[in-house]
C-alpha positions, 0 to 999 in steps of 0.5 A, spaced: 364 737 590 370 735 594 374 729 592 374 723 597 381 722 601 385 717 597 391 713 599 397 715 595 398 711 589 403 713 583 398 710 578 393 715 580 397 721 580 399 721 573 396 718 566 399 719 559 398 714 554 404 713 549 404 718 543 398 722 546 399 730 548 395 730 554 397 728 561 394 728 568 396 730 574 394 729 582 388 725 580 384 722 586 384 715 582 386 712 576 379 712 573 378 720 574 385 720 570 383 716 565 377 720 564 380 727 563 386 724 559 381 721 554 377 727 554 382 731 552 385 727 547 378 727 544 378 734 544 385 735 541 383 734 533 377 739 534 383 744 537 388 743 532 383 744 526 381 751 529 388 753 531 393 750 527 399 753 530 398 750 536 403 744 537 404 743 545 402 738 550 396 739 555 398 738 562 392 737 566 392 739 574 386 736 578 385 741 584 385 739 591 379 744 592 373 747 588 374 753 584 370 759 583 362 758 583 360 755 576 367 754 574 369 747 572 376 748 569 380 754 567 387 755 564 392 758 568 399 760 567 404 765 566 403 771 561 409 775 558 407 781 555 407 781 547 409 773 547 405 767 548 404 765 555 408 760 558 407 754 563 400 754 561 396 748 564 388 746 565 386 746 572 380 742 574 376 743 580 375 737 585 370 732 583 368 735 577 369 729 573 364 725 578 359 730 576 359 731 569 357 726 563 362 724 559 359 729 554 359 734 559 366 733 560 368 734 553 365 740 552 369 743 558 375 740 555 374 743 548 372 750 551 379 750 556 383 747 550 381 753 546 384 758 551 390 753 551 391 753 544 390 761 543 394 763 549 400 758 546 401 762 540 398 769 542 393 772 539 391 779 536 389 784 541 382 781 542 376 783 548 375 778 553 367 776 550 370 774 544 375 769 547 370 766 552 365 766 546 369 763 541 371 757 547 364 756 549 362 756 541 367 750 540 365 747 546 357 746 544 359 745 537 361 738 540 354 737 543 350 731 539 342 734 542 338 739 542 342 742 548 347 745 543 342 750 542 342 752 549 335 754 549 334 754 557 340 759 557 338 763 552 331 764 555 334 765 562 338 771 558 332 774 555 328 774 562 334 778 564 334 783 558 326 783 559 327 785 567 333 790 566 338 785 569 342 785 563 343 791 559 348 790 554 349 785 549 357 784 549 359 782 556 364 786 559 370 783 564 366 785 570 360 781 568 364 775 565 368 775 572 362 775 577 359 769 580 352 772 579 352 774 572 357 769 569 352 765 566 348 770 563 355 773 560 357 767 557 351 765 554 351 772 551 359 772 549 357 765 546 351 768 542 355 774 539 360 769 536 355 764 534 352 770 530 359 772 527 360 765 525 353 765 521 355 772 518 362 772 516 364 764 517 369 761 522 375 762 518 374 770 518 372 770 525 378 766 527 383 770 523 381 776 526 384 773 532 390 771 530 397 774 532 398 780 527 405 783 525 409 778 527 408 779 535 403 776 539 399 778 545 399 775 552 392 773 550 387 775 556 392 775 562 395 770 566 389 767 568 382 766 566 380 769 572 384 776 571 380 780 567 382 786 563 379 793 565 373 795 562 375 801 558 381 796 554 375 791 553 371 797 549 377 799 545 379 791 543 372 790 541 372 796 536 378 793 533 376 786 533 369 787 530 373 792 525 378 786 523 372 781 522 368 787 517 362 788 522 360 794 526 358 794 533 351 797 532 350 791 527 352 786 531 348 789 537 342 789 533 342 783 531 344 780 537 337 782 540 334 779 534 337 773 535 336 772 542 328 773 541 328 768 536 332 763 539 329 763 546 322 763 543 324 756 539 326 753 546 
């Protein structure tokens, strides 16, 4: 997935159109920079509607190497306790643009901009699965065909449950950060958020994630790959679901039911 060597070209290093919010740096070519900027600009209106307090620009940096296995892009920056993150940027893995269709790139961009927007204002204390699940939900909302239902992903997750390789509905930080469990963990988080949105509506779900009491948390760490402790995540889950108005027991039971139903449809 490495990017081929390219002669230094100022125009290839940065692409920013007049009146836009997205700036691309260190791209391997003008075409790559344009693809990332245009995808970012397509994602901005969706994220503005999701998280109205977000007003900042979007710095996008193309890495000189691949990111962790299975990771196309990630948000990184400096977290400040009880305040919005600072100096956030979207880091895109080398070669990702060439590997993805425009729709696939848009999915990735919607996911990452969801994180960027939430971190820019801070959030209420929320578990990592809720943050990743919402970003996944927003990402897949823009997919225009049957892939938006994630049938293959759900079938893989159901198989993991049946075989005892997946033992709890809500993924913890360890599962979300592990290369071997990441795919199932993100699907599980997406399914949980999908259930919550279906039950109480997107507004109530995101409202439970917004800063409370005039102070903002630092989100989910300095980088997406730096995860909170599992014990913290359990307490955060309890608090988050209480704000949503859903019990953990109900969500876990519904999660199993929905997994079986949706996997069978595929």
